[in-house]
C-alpha positions as a Markdown table, in Angstrom:
| # | Residue | x | y | z |
|---|---|---|---|---|
| 1 | Unk | 35.3 | 102.6 | 131.2 |
| 2 | Unk | 33.5 | 104.8 | 133.7 |
| 3 | Unk | 35.9 | 106.8 | 136.0 |
| 4 | Unk | 34.4 | 105.8 | 139.3 |
| 5 | Unk | 35.4 | 107.1 | 142.7 |
| 6 | Unk | 37.5 | 104.1 | 143.3 |
| 7 | Unk | 39.2 | 104.5 | 139.9 |
| 8 | Unk | 39.8 | 108.2 | 140.6 |
| 9 | Unk | 41.5 | 107.2 | 143.9 |
| 10 | Unk | 43.7 | 104.7 | 142.1 |
| 11 | Unk | 44.5 | 107.3 | 139.5 |
| 12 | Unk | 45.7 | 109.9 | 142.1 |
| 13 | Unk | 47.7 | 107.2 | 143.8 |
| 14 | Unk | 49.5 | 106.2 | 140.7 |
| 15 | Unk | 50.2 | 109.7 | 139.5 |
| 16 | Unk | 51.7 | 110.5 | 143.0 |
| 17 | Unk | 53.9 | 107.5 | 142.8 |
| 18 | Unk | 55.1 | 108.4 | 139.3 |
| 19 | Unk | 56.0 | 111.9 | 140.6 |
| 20 | Unk | 57.6 | 110.5 | 143.8 |
| 21 | Unk | 60.0 | 108.2 | 142.0 |
| 22 | Unk | 60.9 | 110.8 | 139.4 |
| 23 | Unk | 62.0 | 113.0 | 142.3 |
| 24 | Unk | 63.9 | 110.2 | 143.8 |
| 25 | Unk | 65.7 | 109.7 | 140.5 |
| 26 | Unk | 66.6 | 113.3 | 140.2 |
| 27 | Unk | 67.9 | 113.2 | 143.7 |
| 28 | Unk | 70.0 | 110.1 | 142.8 |
| 29 | Unk | 71.2 | 111.9 | 139.7 |
| 30 | Unk | 72.3 | 114.9 | 141.8 |
| 31 | Unk | 74.1 | 112.7 | 144.4 |
| 32 | Unk | 75.1 | 109.4 | 142.7 |
| 33 | Unk | 76.0 | 107.7 | 146.0 |
| 34 | Unk | 72.3 | 107.7 | 146.8 |
| 35 | Unk | 71.5 | 105.8 | 143.6 |
| 36 | Unk | 72.8 | 102.5 | 144.9 |
| 37 | Unk | 70.9 | 102.9 | 148.2 |
| 38 | Unk | 67.6 | 103.8 | 146.4 |
| 39 | Unk | 68.1 | 100.9 | 144.0 |
| 40 | Unk | 68.6 | 98.4 | 146.9 |
| 41 | Unk | 65.6 | 99.7 | 148.9 |
| 42 | Unk | 63.3 | 99.6 | 145.9 |
| 43 | Unk | 64.4 | 96.1 | 145.1 |
| 44 | Unk | 63.8 | 94.8 | 148.6 |
| 45 | Unk | 60.4 | 96.5 | 148.7 |
| 46 | Unk | 59.4 | 95.2 | 145.4 |
| 47 | Unk | 60.4 | 91.6 | 146.2 |
| 48 | Unk | 58.3 | 91.7 | 149.5 |
| 49 | Unk | 55.4 | 93.2 | 147.4 |
| 50 | Unk | 55.6 | 90.6 | 144.7 |
| 51 | Unk | 55.7 | 87.7 | 147.3 |
| 52 | Unk | 52.7 | 89.0 | 149.2 |
| 53 | Unk | 50.7 | 90.5 | 146.4 |
| 54 | Unk | 51.8 | 89.2 | 143.0 |
| 55 | Unk | 49.0 | 91.0 | 141.1 |
| 56 | Unk | 50.1 | 94.4 | 142.3 |
| 57 | Unk | 53.8 | 93.4 | 141.5 |
| 58 | Unk | 52.7 | 93.0 | 137.9 |
| 59 | Unk | 51.1 | 96.3 | 138.0 |
| 60 | Unk | 54.3 | 97.9 | 139.1 |
| 61 | Unk | 56.2 | 96.1 | 136.2 |
| 62 | Unk | 53.6 | 97.6 | 133.8 |
| 63 | Unk | 53.9 | 101.2 | 135.3 |
| 64 | Unk | 57.7 | 101.1 | 134.9 |
| 65 | Unk | 57.4 | 99.9 | 131.3 |
| 66 | Unk | 54.7 | 102.6 | 130.5 |
| 67 | Unk | 56.7 | 105.5 | 131.7 |
| 68 | Unk | 60.3 | 104.3 | 131.9 |
| 69 | Unk | 61.3 | 104.5 | 128.2 |
| 70 | Unk | 64.6 | 102.4 | 128.3 |
| 71 | Unk | 64.2 | 101.4 | 132.0 |
| 72 | Unk | 67.2 | 103.3 | 133.5 |
| 73 | Unk | 65.3 | 105.6 | 135.9 |
| 74 | Unk | 67.5 | 103.9 | 138.6 |
| 75 | Unk | 70.7 | 102.0 | 137.8 |
| 76 | Unk | 73.2 | 99.9 | 139.8 |
| 77 | Unk | 76.7 | 99.6 | 138.5 |
| 78 | Unk | 78.4 | 96.4 | 139.3 |
| 79 | Unk | 81.9 | 95.6 | 138.1 |
| 80 | Unk | 81.3 | 97.8 | 135.1 |
| 81 | Unk | 78.0 | 96.3 | 134.2 |
| 82 | Unk | 74.9 | 98.6 | 134.4 |
| 83 | Unk | 72.0 | 96.9 | 136.1 |
| 84 | Unk | 68.8 | 98.8 | 135.3 |
| 85 | Unk | 65.7 | 98.8 | 137.4 |
| 86 | Unk | 63.6 | 97.3 | 134.6 |
| 87 | Unk | 65.9 | 94.2 | 134.4 |
| 88 | Unk | 65.6 | 94.0 | 138.3 |
| 89 | Unk | 61.9 | 94.0 | 138.2 |
| 90 | Unk | 61.9 | 91.4 | 135.5 |
| 91 | Unk | 64.2 | 89.1 | 137.4 |
| 92 | Unk | 62.3 | 89.4 | 140.6 |
| 93 | Unk | 58.8 | 88.9 | 139.1 |
| 94 | Unk | 60.0 | 85.8 | 137.3 |
| 95 | Unk | 61.7 | 84.5 | 140.4 |
| 96 | Unk | 58.5 | 85.0 | 142.5 |
| 97 | Unk | 56.5 | 83.3 | 139.7 |
| 98 | Unk | 58.7 | 80.3 | 139.6 |
| 99 | Unk | 58.6 | 80.1 | 143.4 |
| 100 | Unk | 54.8 | 80.1 | 143.2 |
| 101 | Unk | 54.8 | 77.3 | 140.7 |
| 102 | Unk | 57.2 | 75.1 | 142.8 |
| 103 | Unk | 55.2 | 75.9 | 145.9 |
| 104 | Unk | 51.9 | 74.9 | 144.4 |
| 105 | Unk | 53.5 | 71.7 | 143.1 |
| 106 | Unk | 55.0 | 70.7 | 146.4 |
| 107 | Unk | 51.8 | 71.5 | 148.4 |
| 108 | Unk | 49.1 | 70.5 | 145.9 |
| 109 | Unk | 51.0 | 68.0 | 143.8 |
| 110 | Unk | 49.8 | 69.8 | 140.7 |
| 111 | Unk | 51.3 | 71.8 | 137.8 |
| 112 | Unk | 49.9 | 75.3 | 137.8 |
| 113 | Unk | 50.7 | 75.8 | 134.1 |
| 114 | Unk | 48.0 | 73.4 | 133.2 |
| 115 | Unk | 45.7 | 76.2 | 132.3 |
| 116 | Unk | 48.0 | 77.2 | 129.5 |
| 117 | Unk | 46.1 | 74.7 | 127.4 |
| 118 | Unk | 43.2 | 77.2 | 127.2 |
| 119 | Unk | 45.5 | 80.0 | 125.8 |
| 120 | Unk | 44.6 | 80.1 | 122.1 |
| 121 | Unk | 47.7 | 82.0 | 121.0 |
| 122 | Unk | 50.3 | 79.8 | 122.9 |
| 123 | Unk | 51.4 | 77.7 | 119.9 |
| 124 | Unk | 52.2 | 81.0 | 117.9 |
| 125 | Unk | 54.2 | 82.3 | 120.8 |
| 126 | Unk | 56.0 | 79.0 | 121.2 |
| 127 | Unk | 56.8 | 79.0 | 117.4 |
| 128 | Unk | 58.4 | 82.4 | 117.8 |
| 129 | Unk | 60.3 | 81.4 | 121.1 |
| 130 | Unk | 61.8 | 78.6 | 119.1 |
| 131 | Unk | 63.5 | 80.9 | 116.6 |
| 132 | Unk | 64.6 | 83.2 | 119.5 |
| 133 | Unk | 66.4 | 80.1 | 120.9 |
| 134 | Unk | 67.9 | 79.3 | 117.4 |
| 135 | Unk | 69.1 | 82.9 | 117.1 |
| 136 | Unk | 70.9 | 82.6 | 120.4 |
| 137 | Unk | 72.5 | 79.2 | 119.3 |
| 138 | Unk | 73.6 | 80.7 | 116.0 |
| 139 | Unk | 75.1 | 83.6 | 117.8 |
| 140 | Unk | 77.2 | 81.3 | 120.0 |
| 141 | Unk | 78.1 | 79.1 | 116.9 |
| 142 | Unk | 79.3 | 82.3 | 115.0 |
| 143 | Unk | 81.4 | 83.3 | 118.0 |
| 144 | Unk | 79.5 | 86.7 | 118.3 |
| 145 | Unk | 80.7 | 88.9 | 121.1 |
| 146 | Unk | 79.2 | 87.6 | 124.5 |
| 147 | Unk | 78.5 | 91.0 | 125.7 |
| 148 | Unk | 76.8 | 92.1 | 122.5 |
| 149 | Unk | 74.7 | 88.9 | 122.6 |
| 150 | Unk | 73.5 | 89.6 | 126.1 |
| 151 | Unk | 72.5 | 93.2 | 125.4 |
| 152 | Unk | 70.9 | 92.3 | 122.1 |
| 153 | Unk | 68.8 | 89.3 | 123.5 |
| 154 | Unk | 67.7 | 90.7 | 126.8 |
| 155 | Unk | 64.8 | 92.7 | 125.4 |
| 156 | Unk | 63.5 | 89.4 | 123.8 |
| 157 | Unk | 63.5 | 87.8 | 127.2 |
| 158 | Unk | 60.6 | 90.0 | 128.2 |
| 159 | Unk | 58.3 | 87.7 | 126.3 |
| 160 | Unk | 58.7 | 85.5 | 129.4 |
| 161 | Unk | 56.3 | 87.8 | 131.2 |
| 162 | Unk | 53.6 | 86.3 | 129.1 |
| 163 | Unk | 53.4 | 83.5 | 131.6 |
| 164 | Unk | 53.0 | 85.4 | 134.9 |
| 165 | Unk | 50.6 | 87.8 | 133.4 |
| 166 | Unk | 48.5 | 85.0 | 131.9 |
| 167 | Unk | 48.6 | 83.1 | 135.2 |
| 168 | Unk | 47.1 | 86.1 | 137.1 |
| 169 | Unk | 44.6 | 86.8 | 134.2 |
| 170 | Unk | 43.3 | 83.2 | 134.3 |
| 171 | Unk | 43.5 | 82.4 | 138.1 |
| 172 | Unk | 42.7 | 85.7 | 139.7 |
| 173 | Unk | 39.3 | 85.6 | 141.4 |
| 174 | Unk | 38.8 | 89.3 | 140.6 |
| 175 | Unk | 40.1 | 89.0 | 137.0 |
| 176 | Unk | 37.8 | 91.9 | 135.8 |
| 177 | Unk | 39.3 | 94.0 | 138.6 |
| 178 | Unk | 42.8 | 93.3 | 137.4 |
| 179 | Unk | 41.8 | 94.3 | 133.9 |
| 180 | Unk | 40.5 | 97.5 | 135.3 |
| 181 | Unk | 43.7 | 98.1 | 137.1 |
| 182 | Unk | 45.8 | 97.6 | 134.0 |
| 183 | Unk | 43.6 | 100.2 | 132.2 |
| 184 | Unk | 43.9 | 102.7 | 135.1 |
| 185 | Unk | 47.7 | 102.4 | 135.3 |
| 186 | Unk | 47.7 | 102.9 | 131.4 |
| 187 | Unk | 45.6 | 106.0 | 131.8 |
| 188 | Unk | 47.7 | 107.2 | 134.7 |
| 189 | Unk | 50.9 | 106.7 | 132.7 |
| 190 | Unk | 49.5 | 108.7 | 129.8 |
| 191 | Unk | 48.6 | 111.6 | 131.9 |
| 192 | Unk | 51.9 | 111.6 | 133.6 |
| 193 | Unk | 53.9 | 111.2 | 130.4 |
| 194 | Unk | 51.9 | 114.1 | 129.0 |
| 195 | Unk | 52.6 | 116.3 | 132.1 |
| 196 | Unk | 56.3 | 115.4 | 131.9 |
| 197 | Unk | 56.5 | 115.9 | 128.1 |
| 198 | Unk | 54.8 | 119.3 | 128.2 |
| 199 | Unk | 56.7 | 120.4 | 131.2 |
| 200 | Unk | 59.9 | 119.6 | 129.5 |
| 201 | Unk | 58.7 | 121.4 | 126.4 |
| 202 | Unk | 58.1 | 124.6 | 128.4 |
| 203 | Unk | 61.4 | 124.3 | 130.3 |
| 204 | Unk | 63.5 | 124.0 | 127.0 |
| 205 | Unk | 61.5 | 126.4 | 124.8 |
| 206 | Unk | 61.6 | 129.1 | 127.4 |
| 207 | Unk | 65.3 | 128.3 | 128.3 |
| 208 | Unk | 64.6 | 128.2 | 132.1 |
| 209 | Unk | 67.8 | 128.3 | 134.3 |
| 210 | Unk | 67.6 | 124.6 | 135.2 |
| 211 | Unk | 67.1 | 123.4 | 131.6 |
| 212 | Unk | 70.7 | 122.0 | 131.5 |
| 213 | Unk | 70.3 | 119.9 | 134.5 |
| 214 | Unk | 67.0 | 118.5 | 133.2 |
| 215 | Unk | 68.5 | 117.8 | 129.9 |
| 216 | Unk | 71.3 | 115.7 | 131.5 |
| 217 | Unk | 68.9 | 113.8 | 133.9 |
| 218 | Unk | 66.7 | 112.8 | 130.9 |
| 219 | Unk | 69.6 | 111.9 | 128.8 |
| 220 | Unk | 71.5 | 110.0 | 131.5 |
| 221 | Unk | 68.4 | 108.0 | 132.7 |
| 222 | Unk | 67.6 | 107.4 | 128.9 |
| 223 | Unk | 64.1 | 108.6 | 129.5 |
| 224 | Unk | 64.2 | 110.8 | 126.5 |
| 225 | Unk | 66.0 | 112.7 | 123.8 |
| 226 | Unk | 65.9 | 116.6 | 123.7 |
| 227 | Unk | 67.1 | 118.2 | 120.5 |
| 228 | Unk | 66.6 | 121.6 | 119.0 |
| 229 | Unk | 64.2 | 121.3 | 116.1 |
| 230 | Unk | 64.8 | 124.9 | 114.8 |
| 231 | Unk | 63.2 | 128.3 | 115.4 |
| 232 | Unk | 63.5 | 128.0 | 119.1 |
| 233 | Unk | 61.4 | 124.8 | 119.2 |
| 234 | Unk | 62.7 | 121.6 | 120.8 |
| 235 | Unk | 61.9 | 118.1 | 120.1 |
| 236 | Unk | 60.9 | 116.1 | 123.2 |
| 237 | Unk | 61.2 | 112.4 | 122.4 |
| 238 | Unk | 60.4 | 109.7 | 125.0 |
| 239 | Unk | 60.3 | 106.1 | 123.8 |
| 240 | Unk | 57.3 | 105.5 | 125.8 |
| 241 | Unk | 55.4 | 108.0 | 123.6 |
| 242 | Unk | 54.5 | 105.0 | 121.4 |
| 243 | Unk | 51.7 | 104.4 | 124.0 |
| 244 | Unk | 50.3 | 107.8 | 123.1 |
| 245 | Unk | 49.7 | 106.5 | 119.5 |
| 246 | Unk | 47.9 | 103.5 | 120.8 |
| 247 | Unk | 45.8 | 105.7 | 123.2 |
| 248 | Unk | 44.6 | 107.9 | 120.3 |
| 249 | Unk | 43.5 | 104.7 | 118.3 |
| 250 | Unk | 41.7 | 103.3 | 121.3 |
| 251 | Unk | 40.2 | 106.7 | 122.2 |
| 252 | Unk | 38.9 | 107.2 | 118.6 |
| 253 | Unk | 37.3 | 103.7 | 118.8 |
| 254 | Unk | 35.9 | 104.5 | 122.2 |
| 255 | Unk | 34.2 | 107.7 | 120.8 |
| 256 | Unk | 32.4 | 105.6 | 118.1 |
| 257 | Unk | 31.3 | 103.0 | 120.5 |
| 258 | Unk | 29.9 | 105.5 | 123.0 |
| 259 | Unk | 27.9 | 107.2 | 120.4 |
| 260 | Unk | 25.5 | 104.4 | 120.0 |
| 261 | Unk | 22.1 | 105.5 | 120.9 |
| 262 | Unk | 22.0 | 108.5 | 123.3 |
| 263 | Unk | 25.4 | 110.2 | 123.8 |
| 264 | Unk | 26.8 | 110.2 | 127.2 |
| 265 | Unk | 29.1 | 113.2 | 127.3 |
| 266 | Unk | 30.2 | 112.7 | 130.9 |
| 267 | Unk | 31.9 | 109.4 | 129.7 |
| 268 | Unk | 33.2 | 110.9 | 126.5 |
| 269 | Unk | 34.8 | 114.1 | 127.5 |
| 270 | Unk | 37.5 | 112.7 | 129.8 |
| 271 | Unk | 38.7 | 110.5 | 127.0 |
| 272 | Unk | 38.7 | 113.5 | 124.7 |
| 273 | Unk | 41.0 | 115.2 | 127.1 |
| 274 | Unk | 43.3 | 112.1 | 127.1 |
| 275 | Unk | 43.4 | 112.2 | 123.3 |
| 276 | Unk | 44.3 | 115.8 | 123.3 |
| 277 | Unk | 47.2 | 115.1 | 125.6 |
| 278 | Unk | 48.3 | 112.0 | 123.7 |
| 279 | Unk | 48.2 | 114.0 | 120.5 |
| 280 | Unk | 50.4 | 116.7 | 122.1 |
| 281 | Unk | 52.9 | 114.0 | 123.0 |
| 282 | Unk | 53.0 | 112.5 | 119.5 |
| 283 | Unk | 53.5 | 116.0 | 118.0 |
| 284 | Unk | 56.4 | 117.0 | 120.4 |
| 285 | Unk | 58.1 | 113.6 | 119.8 |
| 286 | Unk | 58.7 | 114.7 | 116.2 |
| 287 | Unk | 58.9 | 111.1 | 115.4 |
| 288 | Unk | 58.0 | 110.4 | 111.6 |
| 289 | Unk | 57.5 | 106.7 | 112.6 |
| 290 | Unk | 54.9 | 107.6 | 115.2 |
| 291 | Unk | 53.1 | 110.0 | 112.8 |
| 292 | Unk | 53.1 | 107.4 | 110.0 |
| 293 | Unk | 51.9 | 104.6 | 112.4 |
| 294 | Unk | 49.2 | 106.9 | 113.8 |
| 295 | Unk | 48.0 | 107.9 | 110.2 |
| 296 | Unk | 47.7 | 104.3 | 109.1 |
| 297 | Unk | 45.9 | 103.4 | 112.3 |
| 298 | Unk | 43.4 | 106.2 | 112.0 |
| 299 | Unk | 42.9 | 105.4 | 108.4 |
| 300 | Unk | 42.0 | 101.9 | 109.2 |
| 301 | Unk | 39.5 | 103.1 | 111.8 |
| 302 | Unk | 38.1 | 105.6 | 109.3 |
| 303 | Unk | 37.3 | 102.7 | 107.0 |
| 304 | Unk | 35.6 | 100.8 | 109.7 |
| 305 | Unk | 33.5 | 103.8 | 110.8 |
| 306 | Unk | 32.5 | 104.2 | 107.1 |
| 307 | Unk | 31.6 | 100.7 | 106.7 |
| 308 | Unk | 29.4 | 100.9 | 109.9 |
| 309 | Unk | 27.3 | 103.5 | 108.3 |
| 310 | Unk | 27.5 | 106.9 | 106.6 |
| 311 | Unk | 25.3 | 108.6 | 109.2 |
| 312 | Unk | 25.3 | 111.1 | 112.1 |
| 313 | Unk | 27.3 | 108.7 | 114.3 |
| 314 | Unk | 30.0 | 108.6 | 111.7 |
| 315 | Unk | 30.2 | 112.5 | 111.5 |
| 316 | Unk | 30.1 | 112.9 | 115.2 |
| 317 | Unk | 33.0 | 110.5 | 115.6 |
| 318 | Unk | 35.0 | 112.4 | 113.0 |
| 319 | Unk | 34.2 | 115.6 | 114.9 |
| 320 | Unk | 35.4 | 114.3 | 118.2 |
| 321 | Unk | 38.6 | 112.7 | 116.8 |
| 322 | Unk | 39.5 | 115.6 | 114.5 |
| 323 | Unk | 38.9 | 118.2 | 117.2 |
| 324 | Unk | 41.0 | 116.4 | 119.7 |
| 325 | Unk | 43.9 | 116.2 | 117.1 |
| 326 | Unk | 43.6 | 119.9 | 116.3 |
| 327 | Unk | 43.4 | 120.7 | 120.0 |
| 328 | Unk | 46.6 | 118.6 | 120.7 |
| 329 | Unk | 48.5 | 120.7 | 118.2 |
| 330 | Unk | 47.1 | 124.0 | 119.6 |
| 331 | Unk | 48.1 | 122.8 | 123.1 |
| 332 | Unk | 51.7 | 122.4 | 122.0 |
| 333 | Unk | 51.7 | 125.8 | 120.3 |
| 334 | Unk | 50.2 | 127.6 | 123.4 |
| 335 | Unk | 52.8 | 126.1 | 125.7 |
| 336 | Unk | 55.6 | 127.1 | 123.3 |
| 337 | Unk | 54.4 | 130.5 | 122.7 |
| 338 | Unk | 53.5 | 131.3 | 126.4 |
| 339 | Unk | 55.2 | 134.7 | 126.9 |
| 340 | Unk | 56.5 | 134.2 | 130.4 |
| 341 | Unk | 59.5 | 134.4 | 131.1 |
| 342 | Unk | 60.1 | 134.7 | 127.4 |
| 343 | Unk | 58.1 | 132.9 | 124.6 |
| 344 | Unk | 59.4 | 130.4 | 122.3 |
| 345 | Unk | 58.4 | 130.0 | 118.7 |
| 346 | Unk | 56.2 | 127.4 | 116.9 |
| 347 | Unk | 55.4 | 127.2 | 113.2 |
| 348 | Unk | 53.3 | 124.6 | 111.4 |
| 349 | Unk | 56.0 | 124.5 | 108.8 |
| 350 | Unk | 58.1 | 122.6 | 111.5 |
| 351 | Unk | 55.7 | 119.7 | 111.3 |
| 352 | Unk | 55.4 | 119.7 | 107.6 |
| 353 | Unk | 59.2 | 119.9 | 107.1 |
| 354 | Unk | 59.6 | 117.1 | 109.6 |
| 355 | Unk | 57.1 | 114.9 | 107.8 |
| 356 | Unk | 59.1 | 115.0 | 104.6 |
| 357 | Unk | 61.0 | 111.7 | 104.5 |
| 358 | Unk | 63.2 | 112.9 | 101.6 |
| 359 | Unk | 64.9 | 115.8 | 103.4 |
| 360 | Unk | 68.6 | 115.3 | 103.7 |
| 361 | Unk | 69.1 | 115.5 | 107.4 |
| 362 | Unk | 71.7 | 113.3 | 109.2 |
| 363 | Unk | 69.3 | 110.7 | 110.7 |
| 364 | Unk | 67.7 | 110.0 | 107.3 |
| 365 | Unk | 71.1 | 109.9 | 105.5 |
| 366 | Unk | 72.5 | 107.5 | 108.2 |
| 367 | Unk | 69.5 | 105.2 | 107.8 |
| 368 | Unk | 69.8 | 105.0 | 104.1 |
| 369 | Unk | 73.5 | 104.3 | 104.4 |
| 370 | Unk | 72.8 | 101.4 | 106.9 |
| 371 | Unk | 70.0 | 100.1 | 104.6 |
| 372 | Unk | 72.4 | 98.8 | 101.8 |
| 373 | Unk | 75.0 | 97.3 | 104.2 |
| 374 | Unk | 72.2 | 95.6 | 106.2 |
| 375 | Unk | 70.8 | 93.9 | 103.0 |
| 376 | Unk | 74.3 | 92.4 | 102.2 |
| 377 | Unk | 74.7 | 91.1 | 105.7 |
| 378 | Unk | 71.3 | 89.5 | 105.6 |
| 379 | Unk | 72.0 | 87.9 | 102.3 |
| 380 | Unk | 74.9 | 86.1 | 103.9 |
| 381 | Unk | 72.6 | 83.9 | 106.1 |
| 382 | Unk | 69.0 | 84.7 | 105.1 |
| 383 | Unk | 67.0 | 81.8 | 106.5 |
| 384 | Unk | 68.4 | 81.5 | 110.1 |
| 385 | Unk | 70.2 | 84.8 | 110.4 |
| 386 | Unk | 73.6 | 85.6 | 112.0 |
| 387 | Unk | 72.4 | 85.4 | 115.6 |
| 388 | Unk | 72.0 | 87.9 | 118.3 |
| 389 | Unk | 74.9 | 90.4 | 118.7 |
| 390 | Unk | 75.7 | 90.3 | 114.9 |
| 391 | Unk | 77.3 | 93.6 | 114.0 |
| 392 | Unk | 77.3 | 95.8 | 110.9 |
| 393 | Unk | 79.8 | 98.6 | 109.9 |
| 394 | Unk | 78.6 | 101.5 | 107.9 |
| 395 | Unk | 79.3 | 105.2 | 107.3 |
| 396 | Unk | 77.0 | 107.4 | 109.5 |
| 397 | Unk | 76.2 | 111.1 | 109.3 |
| 398 | Unk | 75.3 | 111.4 | 112.9 |
| 399 | Unk | 77.1 | 114.4 | 114.4 |
| 400 | Unk | 77.7 | 112.5 | 117.6 |
| 401 | Unk | 79.4 | 109.7 | 115.8 |
| 402 | Unk | 81.3 | 112.1 | 113.6 |
| 403 | Unk | 82.6 | 113.9 | 116.8 |
| 404 | Unk | 84.2 | 110.6 | 117.9 |
| 405 | Unk | 85.2 | 109.2 | 114.4 |
| 406 | Unk | 85.7 | 111.9 | 111.7 |
| 407 | Unk | 85.5 | 109.3 | 109.0 |
| 408 | Unk | 82.0 | 108.4 | 110.2 |
| 409 | Unk | 82.5 | 104.7 | 110.2 |
| 410 | Unk | 80.4 | 103.1 | 112.9 |
| 411 | Unk | 79.9 | 99.5 | 114.1 |
| 412 | Unk | 76.8 | 98.5 | 115.9 |
| 413 | Unk | 74.5 | 95.7 | 116.6 |
| 414 | Unk | 71.3 | 97.8 | 117.0 |
| 415 | Unk | 69.6 | 99.2 | 113.9 |
| 416 | Unk | 66.8 | 101.6 | 113.2 |
| 417 | Unk | 65.3 | 99.3 | 110.5 |
| 418 | Unk | 63.2 | 97.1 | 112.8 |
| 419 | Unk | 62.2 | 94.3 | 110.5 |
| 420 | Unk | 65.7 | 94.1 | 109.0 |
| 421 | Unk | 67.2 | 93.9 | 112.5 |
| 422 | Unk | 65.0 | 91.0 | 113.3 |
| 423 | Unk | 65.7 | 89.3 | 110.0 |
| 424 | Unk | 69.4 | 89.6 | 110.6 |
| 425 | Unk | 69.3 | 88.2 | 114.1 |
| 426 | Unk | 66.7 | 85.3 | 113.8 |
| 427 | Unk | 66.5 | 84.9 | 110.0 |
| 428 | Unk | 63.7 | 85.0 | 107.6 |
| 429 | Unk | 62.0 | 82.1 | 109.3 |
| 430 | Unk | 62.0 | 83.8 | 112.7 |
| 431 | Unk | 60.8 | 87.1 | 111.2 |
| 432 | Unk | 58.0 | 85.1 | 109.5 |
| 433 | Unk | 57.1 | 83.3 | 112.8 |
| 434 | Unk | 56.8 | 86.8 | 114.4 |
| 435 | Unk | 54.5 | 88.2 | 111.6 |
| 436 | Unk | 52.3 | 85.0 | 111.8 |
| 437 | Unk | 51.9 | 85.6 | 115.5 |
| 438 | Unk | 50.9 | 89.3 | 115.0 |
| 439 | Unk | 48.6 | 88.4 | 112.1 |
| 440 | Unk | 46.9 | 85.9 | 114.2 |
| 441 | Unk | 46.4 | 88.4 | 117.0 |
| 442 | Unk | 45.2 | 91.1 | 114.6 |
| 443 | Unk | 42.6 | 88.6 | 113.1 |
| 444 | Unk | 41.4 | 87.2 | 116.4 |
| 445 | Unk | 40.9 | 90.7 | 118.1 |
| 446 | Unk | 39.3 | 92.2 | 115.0 |
| 447 | Unk | 36.8 | 89.4 | 114.7 |
| 448 | Unk | 35.5 | 89.8 | 118.3 |
| 449 | Unk | 33.0 | 92.3 | 117.0 |
| 450 | Unk | 33.8 | 94.6 | 119.9 |
| 451 | Unk | 35.2 | 98.1 | 119.3 |
| 452 | Unk | 37.8 | 97.8 | 121.9 |
| 453 | Unk | 39.1 | 94.5 | 120.4 |
| 454 | Unk | 39.2 | 96.2 | 116.9 |
| 455 | Unk | 41.2 | 99.1 | 118.4 |
| 456 | Unk | 43.7 | 96.8 | 119.9 |
| 457 | Unk | 43.9 | 95.0 | 116.6 |
| 458 | Unk | 44.5 | 98.3 | 114.8 |
| 459 | Unk | 47.2 | 99.3 | 117.4 |
| 460 | Unk | 49.1 | 96.2 | 116.3 |
| 461 | Unk | 49.0 | 97.4 | 112.8 |
| 462 | Unk | 50.3 | 100.7 | 113.8 |
| 463 | Unk | 53.1 | 99.0 | 115.8 |
| 464 | Unk | 54.1 | 97.0 | 112.7 |
| 465 | Unk | 54.3 | 100.2 | 110.7 |
| 466 | Unk | 56.3 | 102.1 | 113.3 |
| 467 | Unk | 58.7 | 99.1 | 113.5 |
| 468 | Unk | 59.7 | 99.6 | 109.9 |
| 469 | Unk | 61.7 | 102.6 | 110.9 |
| 470 | Unk | 62.0 | 102.5 | 114.7 |
| 471 | Unk | 62.5 | 99.1 | 116.3 |
| 472 | Unk | 59.8 | 98.2 | 118.8 |
| 473 | Unk | 59.0 | 94.6 | 118.1 |
| 474 | Unk | 62.4 | 93.7 | 119.7 |
| 475 | Unk | 62.0 | 96.2 | 122.5 |
| 476 | Unk | 60.2 | 95.6 | 125.9 |
| 477 | Unk | 57.8 | 98.4 | 125.3 |
| 478 | Unk | 56.5 | 96.7 | 122.1 |
| 479 | Unk | 56.7 | 93.3 | 123.5 |
| 480 | Unk | 54.6 | 94.1 | 126.6 |
| 481 | Unk | 51.9 | 95.6 | 124.4 |
| 482 | Unk | 51.8 | 92.4 | 122.3 |
| 483 | Unk | 51.4 | 90.5 | 125.5 |
| 484 | Unk | 48.6 | 92.7 | 126.8 |
| 485 | Unk | 46.7 | 92.6 | 123.5 |
| 486 | Unk | 47.0 | 88.8 | 123.5 |
| 487 | Unk | 45.6 | 88.4 | 127.0 |
| 488 | Unk | 42.9 | 91.2 | 127.0 |
């Protein structure tokens, strides 16, 4: 995609809005009474926007998902219940979408969903939706805790966004422009996430005076996790960093695609810079799941490049991709080691030690402890599962849990083992329906013969790998990516 003047204007506008809302969130964190006011004003403005410009309303929903991690940049507490900005956006966009359907039926005596017959992946989605419903019914039948059922199933409800996004994609007179807007908001989100991540890295590695305030803001809004990784280096993990993994895969495919015939450096270098920034985010996330998912994705691309021809184009692609990955690591090192006001420390051994899945740290020990218990619980109802909100009790080594329970016993309905979580909640049949849906999307996108489609296909493979250890297939961030891949 060429960065035109119009796209640059959109990019600057989106970046400014991201910064503005982060500043509002910081202000609300400093003065909690302002939080409810900001929340109410944003909701009213978003409702007006969605009614008058539904397409832009969907772009706002995407923007929040791309940069919001767990969606709590703004919260509203009502009778002990935390109402997040993400849930509010979801409710409003579906309300407006339903209103538009009813309006069209009353005015035109027609059903606007007729065009869904053209959606080739619809049956696969409906098959999965059936097992989501069964999982809910099983949960109620098993008398699972209602609060746990709600908090467990609400992420799956983001699959409902498939219909408003598909309606705009099919009915919009400027469909190509909508696709460009989606790509621009994705690029803007990547740039802003990179800026936010590297700024946070600098703040914590250099122990700036306001580091404690930033830590509590990031933690309380659930945007990210900040933990000391050793040697004065800090892990900066945002859940939204998963999009950096996808960006690297898409960028690598873009290099190969653009190297057909005469190279156009003006089109390539901006995306090289994005890949450097995305790599820096993946490095600072210190997420083994991301590293493994990215490695598998790049391996798939390497095989495709090799099959396309062992020639100059192949070697140039490797050069661009390899140099961007190295530059990303160097960028993290430069920011960490910058000597003012006092430099932090960065050693490549931090990365190699982190990449060792066998080292006995608390997170790995806890996951292995959970694994055996999960298997037993799954075996109690393997086909249909135990329903949403099903809990498991295991012995954790997490210091935060040990601080509350010295014996380490911990009961939860959310598990790091992504596929086992899905299996426990909607059973083997539901898990199989999900895998069939993703396999169909991967096959369809790969057989388009277009490198962008192949990159999207490989991004889903990476998502599957990441979900083994970090659940994203049952999280709004993973679900919205699946919807976008299915539509575009």
